[in-house]
N, C-alpha and C positions, 0 to 999 in steps of 0.2 A: 780493231773493226772500225770502218767509217759509218756515217750516218746513213749514207745511201745503199749500203751493203745490210743493213741491219734497222730498217725502218720502225718495226716495232719497239725495239730498244730506245731508239731517238724519240719516239713519241712518249715513252714511258718517262724518259728523263725530263721531257718538257712537261708532262703532267704532275710530275712529282715538284719540280720548280715552280709551276703554276699554282700548284694546290697553296704553298707557302707564300706566294705573293698576293693571291686573292684572299687568303685569310688575314694576312697582315694588314693589305690597303684597301680591300674590297674591288669590285667590278670597275667603279669609276678612277680609284686611284692608283690601280695596277697599271704597270709599264711593261709593255711586250718587250723593250730593251732589256729590263732587268729579268725578265723570264729567261730570254736567251742567253744572257750572261751567267746566270744560275745553272742552266741545263748544259751550257757549253757548246751552244749551237749557234748556227747562223738564224738571224732573224726572220729570214725569208722562208726557213724551213718550217717557223710555226704558221705562217700563213699558208703555206704549201698544205699542210695536213690538216688545219683548223678555221681556214677561210678568213676570221677575224677575231677580234680580242673577245668579243661575245661569243662566238662560236668555242673559244678556248674556253671559256668560264662555264657554257654549257657542259662541255666534255669535261671537265675538270669536277663538276658536282656529280655527274653520273659514275664516273669512275670511283669517286669517294663514297657514294652510296652504295655502289655495288661491292666494295670492299666492308663498309659498315653492314650490309645485309649479312655477310657471311660471319661477323665479329660478333653481332649482337644476337646471334643463334634463331634466325627467324623460323627454320625448319625444325627445331627442337625446343625443349625447355619450356618455360612459362613466360607469361606477358610481361609480368613485374620485374623479372631477372631481364628480360630485352631491352625495357625501358631504361633500368638501372645501367645497363651496360651502353645504351645509345647517350645517356646524359654525360658518359665520360669520354665521348668522342668529341674533344675540342674541335676539330677540323670540321666535322659535319655541323656542329652548332653555328662556327664562326661563319661558314658559307651560308648557312640557312638565314642567318641574321643579316648578312649583307644582301642575300637575294630579296628579303624582304623590305630593306631599305631602299634598294635601287630598282625594284620591279614595282609596276602597278599592280593592285591586286586583281584586278579584270585581266590581266596578261595571261595568256595560255603558261601554265605551268610546264616546267622540265619534266619530259615523260619519265624520267628515272624516280622522280618523286612518286609518282603515281604506284610504280612497281614497288617500291620502298613501302608506301603506306598500306597498298592492298595486301601484302604479306603480312605486314604489321597488324593490321586491323582484323584479319583472319583469324588470329589468335585470340580474339576478344569475342565469344559465342553471344554477342549481345541478345538480350530479352527485348530490346527497344525496337519500335517501329523501324522500318529502314529509312525514314529520312531523319531519324534521331540517333542513327547509328554512328555517323560521322562525327556528330558532336561529341557522343560518348568517348571517341578515340581522342579527338581535339582535347577534351578534359584531362585524360591521362598524360597526354603529351605535355599539358601545361605544367601539371603538376611534377612531371618527372623533368623537364628542361628548363622552366623559368629558373630555379634557384641557380643553375648553372651559368645562365647568360645574364641575369639580373641579381648578380651577388648582394649589391648593396640593399636594394630594394628587400629582398629576402631577410635580409639582416634586420632591416627596420621593423619589417612585418611582424618577425617572429622573436626578435632579440637574441638569435642564434647565429653561429656561423655557418653558412649553407656547406662548407666544407667540412665541418666537424660531426664526430658520430651521433652526437644527440640530435642533430637536425636529421641526418641520414635516417636515424632509425624512426622519427616520426613522419618522415616524407614516407618511407617504405609502408607504414601502417596506413597512411592515407590511399596510397596507391592500391594496396590489398582491398580495403574498404570500396574503393570506387571499381574496381574488377567486379566485386562480388555484387554489387549494386548494379551494375550494367550487364550482369549475366556471364562474365568472363571466367568464373571460377569453374572448378571441377565439380559438374552436378553430382557425380556420385560420392563426393567427399563433402558436399557441402550440408550444414547443420542449421537447422532453424533457430533464429536467435532467441534468446531467452526475454522473456517480458520485461520490459523496461520499468524500473520503479519511478514514480512521480517525483520530482525534486522541486523544491521551491524556486521560484523564477527569480533570477538574479540578475542584476544588471552590470554589465562589465564595461569597464573605461580603459579604452585603449591607450596608451601614451606613445603615441607615434611621433611626437616633437620633443627636441630638447629644451 
């Protein structure tokens, strides 16, 4: 079946090839020629469907986020599990980092991010004032995603392999505590914390250098 007879299939092949290209090289380093070669299409078809390389990048990001929204179970399950699954999506994280490195912070965000974050944030029944709700979600995203993106830094700070089970258990505990702190837990199952015993003040010395 030719590309002209099946444009949706052609666009999907282009998006799949572009996802690999952008994840590997970023928006600046990606080449439309290589995307066309990977997709097995004429380069003109890419410009026909997506107008420009930047338009292709925006389309790839929206496509990947739409797929991630289904996989991380934004319509069901709990927030902690959704964050855990999100941190396992290397393609989302790579595109996220590339977008941050190549886009001005004040530039308009891709609309796909708004949909994704709105649905993720709806799972956090925050007790914060409205102005701080976004910061609560940002803190949770940082704890969930930074170890996957900045592995060496995470290892340096904690002394643990961020891919290891010990690190993941500690990460999961912190995320659960933050969700409870921000009001995202199940109010019917919440239990008042026991009074904390006073402990002697201890000064810790972190050895972050070799």
